[in-house]
C-alpha positions as a printed NumPy array, in Angstrom:
array([[ 63.793,  71.246,  54.25 ],
       [ 66.627,  70.767,  51.769],
       [ 68.851,  73.148,  53.747],
       [ 68.655,  70.925,  56.823],
       [ 69.682,  67.865,  54.858],
       [ 72.5  ,  69.775,  53.203],
       [ 73.853,  70.838,  56.605],
       [ 73.687,  67.272,  57.884],
       [ 75.532,  66.057,  54.774],
       [ 78.321,  68.59 ,  55.385],
       [ 78.607,  67.564,  59.008],
       [ 78.725,  63.875,  58.134],
       [ 81.261,  64.221,  55.322],
       [ 83.55 ,  66.77 ,  56.994],
       [ 86.792,  65.871,  58.713],
       [ 85.992,  63.877,  61.797],
       [ 88.416,  62.117,  64.059],
       [ 87.834,  59.83 ,  66.975],
       [ 90.283,  58.789,  69.649],
       [ 91.09 ,  55.102,  69.507],
       [ 91.573,  55.263,  73.27 ],
       [ 90.047,  58.238,  75.078],
       [ 92.281,  57.46 ,  78.075],
       [ 95.477,  57.976,  76.053],
       [ 96.27 ,  61.683,  75.706],
       [ 98.885,  62.534,  73.068],
       [100.821,  65.812,  72.928],
       [103.132,  67.149,  70.216],
       [106.336,  68.83 ,  71.339],
       [108.692,  70.513,  68.934],
       [111.225,  73.267,  68.923],
       [114.818,  74.2  ,  69.378],
       [117.626,  73.461,  71.861],
       [115.636,  73.158,  75.074],
       [113.032,  70.906,  73.451],
       [115.806,  68.848,  71.856],
       [117.301,  68.287,  75.275],
       [120.735,  69.628,  76.082],
       [120.44 ,  69.093,  79.822],
       [122.263,  65.963,  80.936],
       [119.891,  63.502,  82.547],
       [120.732,  61.594,  85.689],
       [119.786,  58.105,  86.864],
       [116.809,  59.502,  88.791],
       [115.471,  61.005,  85.543],
       [115.227,  57.528,  84.012],
       [112.736,  56.278,  86.61 ],
       [109.513,  56.799,  84.688],
       [105.957,  55.599,  85.203],
       [104.92 ,  53.342,  82.301],
       [101.799,  55.476,  81.827],
       [104.079,  58.133,  80.315],
       [104.97 ,  57.106,  76.751],
       [107.02 ,  58.544,  73.876],
       [106.509,  57.836,  70.202],
       [110.098,  57.479,  69.037],
       [110.743,  60.075,  66.332],
       [114.068,  58.728,  65.011],
       [115.651,  55.296,  64.909],
       [117.935,  54.714,  67.899],
       [119.331,  51.174,  67.627],
       [121.789,  51.879,  70.451],
       [118.781,  52.477,  72.726],
       [116.778,  49.591,  71.277],
       [114.194,  52.002,  69.872],
       [112.643,  52.206,  66.434],
       [111.004,  55.308,  64.949],
       [107.22 ,  55.16 ,  65.015],
       [107.011,  52.824,  68.034],
       [105.758,  53.674,  71.526],
       [108.111,  53.269,  74.516],
       [108.102,  54.271,  78.165],
       [109.247,  57.913,  78.09 ],
       [112.767,  57.416,  79.436],
       [115.113,  60.164,  78.224],
       [116.261,  60.992,  75.662],
       [112.895,  61.775,  74.108],
       [114.109,  63.605,  71.012],
       [116.95 ,  61.704,  69.358],
       [119.501,  59.116,  70.506],
       [122.168,  61.558,  71.625],
       [120.075,  64.294,  73.218],
       [119.242,  64.943,  76.863],
       [116.511,  66.006,  79.253],
       [113.753,  68.235,  77.886],
       [110.834,  70.179,  79.36 ],
       [108.648,  67.446,  77.858],
       [110.122,  64.899,  80.294],
       [108.637,  66.575,  83.325],
       [105.567,  67.879,  81.503],
       [104.444,  64.291,  80.975],
       [105.397,  63.18 ,  84.467],
       [103.441,  66.037,  86.002],
       [100.392,  65.207,  83.915],
       [100.273,  61.56 ,  84.925],
       [100.682,  62.506,  88.588],
       [ 97.584,  64.681,  88.301],
       [ 95.383,  62.629,  85.974],
       [ 93.236,  59.629,  86.874],
       [ 95.215,  56.376,  87.135],
       [ 93.584,  54.93 ,  84.02 ],
       [ 94.868,  57.767,  81.787],
       [ 98.152,  57.455,  79.886],
       [100.09 ,  60.361,  78.384],
       [102.004,  60.106,  75.129],
       [104.383,  62.626,  73.593],
       [105.881,  63.022,  70.148],
       [109.035,  65.143,  70.246],
       [110.734,  66.551,  67.134],
       [113.394,  69.163,  67.829],
       [116.604,  70.584,  66.385],
       [118.931,  72.638,  68.554],
       [120.05 ,  75.978,  67.122],
       [117.387,  76.151,  64.432],
       [115.054,  79.017,  63.759],
       [111.326,  78.396,  63.96 ],
       [111.281,  78.603,  60.148],
       [112.515,  74.999,  60.14 ],
       [108.988,  74.044,  61.252],
       [107.253,  76.207,  58.648],
       [104.83 ,  74.022,  56.741],
       [105.434,  75.689,  53.377],
       [108.835,  77.379,  53.51 ],
       [111.023,  74.899,  55.415],
       [112.991,  73.991,  52.256],
       [114.393,  77.518,  52.005],
       [115.568,  77.304,  55.604],
       [117.104,  73.851,  55.15 ],
       [118.962,  75.082,  52.043],
       [120.747,  77.696,  54.169],
       [121.067,  75.738,  57.433],
       [124.577,  75.391,  58.869],
       [126.335,  72.138,  57.999],
       [126.512,  71.089,  61.678],
       [122.708,  71.196,  61.9  ],
       [122.087,  68.929,  58.916],
       [122.565,  65.559,  60.69 ],
       [119.75 ,  66.46 ,  63.117],
       [117.507,  67.729,  60.298],
       [118.212,  64.618,  58.258],
       [117.089,  62.369,  61.141],
       [113.654,  63.82 ,  60.38 ],
       [113.936,  63.234,  56.618],
       [114.721,  66.914,  56.016],
       [111.212,  68.042,  56.956],
       [110.694,  68.432,  60.7  ],
       [107.107,  69.686,  60.436],
       [106.089,  66.949,  58.   ],
       [107.82 ,  64.309,  60.102],
       [105.998,  65.473,  63.223],
       [102.634,  65.323,  61.432],
       [103.396,  61.928,  59.915],
       [104.092,  60.532,  63.371],
       [100.987,  62.2  ,  64.794]])
């Protein structure tokens, strides 16, 4: 009998998470140049359904956006001076194919030209220490820790 209670105690005290809104699906997107968005977006790319949202990952006062706040997912989704990403049309495609009461949110953290080691949970500092000087402004937008920044936002 004790074993059953012990199992229940583990289940009840283990990590459990619940969606605050089960109709709001959130996806993490991270990576290099294509995820950062080097493609120039056009006026038609800025026409976005309000059900598609982005959690701003860096302050962009020139766009009227603040890091950590949700906005309609109008490009750029990564940082203030980036472009169109695969995430732009990933989200649009999802909302076209999901029920009308479901919203899609994305969190995009990306640095063009980096190696995947920049997103290594434990060893990112070694990569940052040897990163090219031209990459540092993008890394610094994420407080020097892209992986940690992504998780903090999530």
